[in-house]
C-alpha positions as CSV (number, residue, x, y, z in Angstrom):
1,M,-64.3,19.0,-23.9
2,S,-64.3,17.0,-20.7
3,L,-64.5,13.2,-21.0
4,S,-67.6,11.3,-20.1
5,F,-67.5,9.0,-17.0
6,H,-67.5,6.0,-19.4
7,D,-64.4,7.3,-21.2
8,Q,-62.7,8.2,-17.9
9,L,-63.1,4.6,-16.8
10,I,-61.5,3.4,-20.1
11,V,-58.6,5.8,-19.8
12,A,-58.0,4.7,-16.2
13,R,-57.9,1.1,-17.2
14,D,-55.8,1.6,-20.3
15,K,-53.0,3.5,-18.5
16,K,-51.6,0.2,-17.2
17,H,-53.4,-2.4,-19.4
18,C,-51.8,-5.8,-19.1
19,K,-52.2,-6.4,-22.8
20,N,-49.1,-4.3,-23.1
21,H,-47.1,-6.3,-20.6
22,P,-43.8,-7.7,-22.0
23,F,-44.9,-11.2,-21.0
24,F,-47.8,-11.1,-23.4
25,D,-45.6,-9.5,-26.1
26,L,-43.3,-12.5,-25.9
27,W,-46.3,-14.9,-26.0
28,A,-47.8,-13.1,-29.0
29,Q,-44.5,-13.5,-30.8
30,G,-44.2,-17.2,-30.0
31,K,-41.1,-16.6,-27.9
32,L,-42.3,-18.3,-24.7
33,S,-42.2,-22.1,-24.3
34,K,-45.4,-24.0,-23.8
35,E,-44.2,-24.7,-20.2
36,Q,-43.9,-20.9,-19.6
37,T,-47.4,-20.2,-20.9
38,A,-48.7,-23.1,-18.7
39,F,-47.0,-21.5,-15.7
40,Y,-48.9,-18.3,-16.4
41,C,-52.1,-20.4,-16.3
42,T,-51.2,-21.8,-12.8
43,Q,-51.1,-18.3,-11.5
44,H,-54.2,-17.3,-13.3
45,F,-55.9,-20.3,-11.7
46,H,-55.0,-19.0,-8.2
47,Y,-56.1,-15.5,-9.1
48,V,-59.4,-16.6,-10.7
49,A,-60.2,-18.9,-7.8
50,E,-60.2,-15.9,-5.5
51,Y,-62.0,-13.7,-8.0
52,L,-64.9,-16.1,-7.9
53,N,-65.0,-15.9,-4.1
54,W,-65.1,-12.0,-4.4
55,L,-68.0,-12.4,-6.8
56,A,-69.9,-14.7,-4.4
57,Y,-69.2,-12.3,-1.5
58,E,-70.3,-9.2,-3.3
59,A,-73.4,-10.9,-4.7
60,S,-74.4,-11.8,-1.1
61,Q,-74.0,-8.2,0.0
62,I,-75.2,-5.9,-2.8
63,P,-78.9,-4.8,-2.4
64,P,-80.0,-4.0,-6.1
65,R,-81.4,-7.1,-7.6
66,D,-80.1,-6.4,-11.1
67,V,-76.6,-6.2,-9.9
68,K,-77.0,-9.3,-7.7
69,A,-78.4,-11.2,-10.7
70,F,-75.5,-10.1,-12.9
71,L,-72.9,-11.3,-10.4
72,F,-74.6,-14.6,-9.9
73,E,-74.9,-15.0,-13.7
74,N,-71.2,-14.3,-14.0
75,L,-70.4,-16.8,-11.2
76,G,-72.7,-19.4,-12.8
77,D,-70.9,-19.1,-16.1
78,E,-67.5,-19.6,-14.4
79,E,-68.6,-22.4,-12.2
80,N,-70.7,-24.3,-14.7
81,P,-70.0,-27.9,-13.7
82,D,-70.2,-29.1,-17.3
83,D,-67.6,-26.6,-18.5
84,R,-65.9,-25.0,-15.5
85,H,-63.5,-22.3,-16.4
86,L,-60.9,-23.4,-13.9
87,D,-60.9,-26.8,-15.5
88,M,-60.4,-25.2,-18.9
89,L,-57.2,-23.8,-17.4
90,K,-56.1,-27.2,-16.3
91,D,-56.8,-28.5,-19.8
92,Y,-54.4,-26.0,-21.3
93,V,-51.8,-26.8,-18.7
94,S,-52.0,-30.5,-19.4
95,A,-51.8,-29.9,-23.2
96,S,-48.6,-27.9,-22.5
97,G,-46.9,-31.0,-21.0
98,V,-47.4,-30.0,-17.3
99,D,-49.3,-32.2,-14.8
100,R,-52.8,-30.8,-14.4
101,N,-53.1,-32.4,-10.9
102,G,-50.4,-30.1,-9.6
103,V,-52.1,-26.9,-10.6
104,E,-54.0,-26.3,-7.3
105,S,-50.9,-27.1,-5.2
106,S,-48.5,-25.1,-7.4
107,I,-46.6,-22.2,-6.0
108,V,-48.5,-19.0,-5.4
109,L,-46.1,-16.2,-6.3
110,S,-45.8,-13.1,-4.2
111,G,-47.4,-11.0,-6.9
112,T,-50.3,-13.4,-7.1
113,D,-50.7,-13.4,-3.3
114,Q,-50.7,-9.6,-3.2
115,L,-53.4,-9.5,-5.9
116,Q,-55.5,-12.0,-4.0
117,N,-55.2,-10.1,-0.7
118,W,-55.8,-6.7,-2.4
119,G,-59.0,-8.0,-3.9
120,W,-60.4,-9.1,-0.5
121,R,-59.6,-5.7,1.0
122,M,-61.4,-4.1,-1.9
123,V,-64.6,-6.1,-1.5
124,Y,-64.5,-5.7,2.3
125,Q,-63.6,-2.1,2.6
126,K,-64.8,-0.2,-0.5
127,P,-68.3,0.8,-1.4
128,W,-69.8,-1.9,-3.6
129,Q,-70.0,0.4,-6.6
130,A,-66.3,1.0,-6.5
131,A,-65.5,-2.7,-5.9
132,V,-67.6,-3.7,-8.9
133,A,-65.7,-1.1,-11.0
134,G,-62.4,-2.6,-9.8
135,M,-63.5,-6.1,-10.5
136,F,-65.2,-5.8,-13.9
137,I,-63.5,-2.8,-15.5
138,G,-60.1,-2.7,-13.8
139,L,-59.6,-6.5,-13.9
140,E,-62.0,-8.6,-16.0
141,S,-62.4,-6.3,-18.9
142,Q,-58.6,-6.5,-19.5
143,F,-58.7,-10.1,-20.4
144,L,-60.7,-9.6,-23.6
145,D,-57.8,-7.7,-25.2
146,I,-55.2,-10.0,-23.7
147,C,-56.9,-13.0,-25.3
148,K,-57.3,-11.2,-28.6
149,K,-53.5,-10.7,-28.5
150,I,-52.5,-14.3,-27.7
151,V,-55.1,-16.5,-29.4
152,P,-53.6,-15.9,-32.9
153,A,-50.2,-17.0,-31.5
154,L,-51.7,-20.2,-30.1
155,H,-52.8,-21.0,-33.6
156,K,-49.7,-19.8,-35.4
157,Y,-46.8,-20.7,-33.1
158,Y,-48.1,-23.3,-30.6
159,G,-49.9,-25.6,-33.0
160,Y,-53.4,-25.4,-31.7
161,K,-56.3,-25.5,-34.2
162,P,-59.1,-22.9,-33.9
163,H,-61.8,-24.1,-31.4
164,A,-59.5,-26.8,-30.0
165,R,-60.6,-28.0,-26.6
166,E,-57.2,-27.2,-25.1
167,I,-57.4,-23.5,-25.8
168,R,-61.1,-22.9,-25.3
169,F,-60.4,-20.9,-22.1
170,F,-58.7,-18.2,-24.2
171,E,-61.0,-18.4,-27.2
172,E,-64.2,-18.4,-25.2
173,H,-63.2,-15.4,-23.1
174,V,-63.0,-13.3,-26.2
175,Y,-66.7,-13.6,-26.5
176,A,-67.7,-14.0,-22.8
177,D,-65.7,-11.1,-21.6
178,E,-67.1,-8.8,-24.3
179,I,-70.6,-9.5,-22.8
180,H,-69.6,-9.3,-19.2
181,G,-67.5,-6.3,-19.7
182,S,-70.3,-4.3,-21.4
183,K,-72.7,-5.2,-18.6
184,G,-70.1,-4.3,-16.0
185,F,-69.7,-0.9,-17.5
186,A,-73.5,-0.4,-17.6
187,I,-73.9,-1.2,-13.9
188,V,-71.0,1.0,-12.8
189,E,-72.3,3.9,-14.9
190,K,-75.9,3.4,-13.5
191,Y,-75.0,3.2,-9.8
192,C,-72.0,5.5,-9.6
193,D,-74.5,8.4,-9.6
194,T,-72.6,11.0,-7.6
195,P,-69.3,12.7,-8.3
196,E,-67.9,11.1,-5.2
197,L,-68.8,7.5,-6.3
198,Q,-67.5,8.2,-9.8
199,G,-64.2,9.4,-8.4
200,L,-63.9,6.3,-6.2
201,A,-64.7,4.0,-9.2
202,I,-62.0,5.6,-11.4
203,K,-59.5,5.4,-8.6
204,Q,-60.4,1.7,-8.0
205,V,-60.0,0.9,-11.7
206,E,-56.6,2.6,-11.7
207,E,-55.5,0.6,-8.6
208,A,-56.8,-2.7,-10.1
209,T,-54.7,-2.2,-13.2
210,I,-51.6,-1.5,-11.2
211,R,-52.1,-4.6,-9.0
212,R,-52.6,-6.8,-12.1
213,W,-49.5,-5.4,-13.7
214,R,-47.4,-6.2,-10.6
215,Y,-48.9,-9.7,-10.7
216,M,-47.7,-10.0,-14.3
217,N,-44.3,-8.7,-13.3
218,S,-44.0,-11.6,-10.8
219,I,-45.0,-14.1,-13.4
220,H,-42.5,-12.7,-15.9
221,W,-39.6,-12.9,-13.5
222,Y,-40.4,-16.4,-12.3
223,A,-41.2,-17.9,-15.7
224,L,-38.3,-16.4,-17.5
225,H,-35.6,-16.0,-14.8
226,G,-36.6,-18.4,-12.0
227,K,-37.0,-15.5,-9.5
228,D,-39.9,-14.7,-7.4
229,D,-39.1,-10.9,-7.5
230,N,-36.8,-8.5,-9.2
231,T,-34.6,-7.6,-6.2
232,P,-31.3,-6.2,-7.6
233,T,-28.2,-8.2,-7.1
234,L,-25.4,-6.2,-5.7
235,P,-21.8,-6.7,-6.9
236,S,-19.7,-8.7,-4.5
C-alpha cells in the first residue's frame, strides 16, 4: 500500500530528524555544561531571527488569505512584545551564566550561516507551497520533539523547576509547535494539490532536514571541540 502524502512528508522529515542528533543525546543525558547549552541558544537565536524574516516575506507574497493569516499569526506569536521568543532565548542564556547582551553579536557559525542563506534561497526561488513545507514541516515541526527530549533533562540535570521562567522557551514550544505544526501540515496538504507540487514539497522537507542537521553538526563541533568545522587534521 502506498503512503499518503501526509505520511510521505513525515517520512521525509524523520529520515534526518535533529531529535536524533548526538548533541541533543548529550543534552538529554545531562552531559553538556550549561554554557554549552547556552551556546546552542545563541545559534538558535541567529537562526530564528532569520526564520521570522522568511515568515514575514512569505506572508507578504502568498495570495491565499488563510495561509497569509496563518503566517502572520505565527509571526505575531513569536514577536509578541510582552513575551518575545527571542527574548526567552536570552533569558535561558543569562540563567546559564552567559551574558545575554552578547547574544546578538555572538559568532555566527558556518553551519548557521549556511542555514540562513539556504532559507532565503528557498523563499525567493521555490513555489510558496514548497517553501511553506520546508519551513513548517522540514524545520519548525522538528522542534516539538527536540523540546520533548531535552525538557526533562532541564528539570532532572540542570536544576530548573517545571514552568520556570528561564526555560519557558523550551516548555512553551512543546505546546505551541504542536499547534503550528498541525496547521502547517494542513496547509501543505491543502495547497500541494498536484503530483508536481507534492513532489516538490517532499523534496523541500528532505533538504530542510539535511540543512538543519548540518547546522547542528557545526554547533556540536564548536561547543564540544572549539572548532568551526570538522576538517580532518593530517599527521605531520
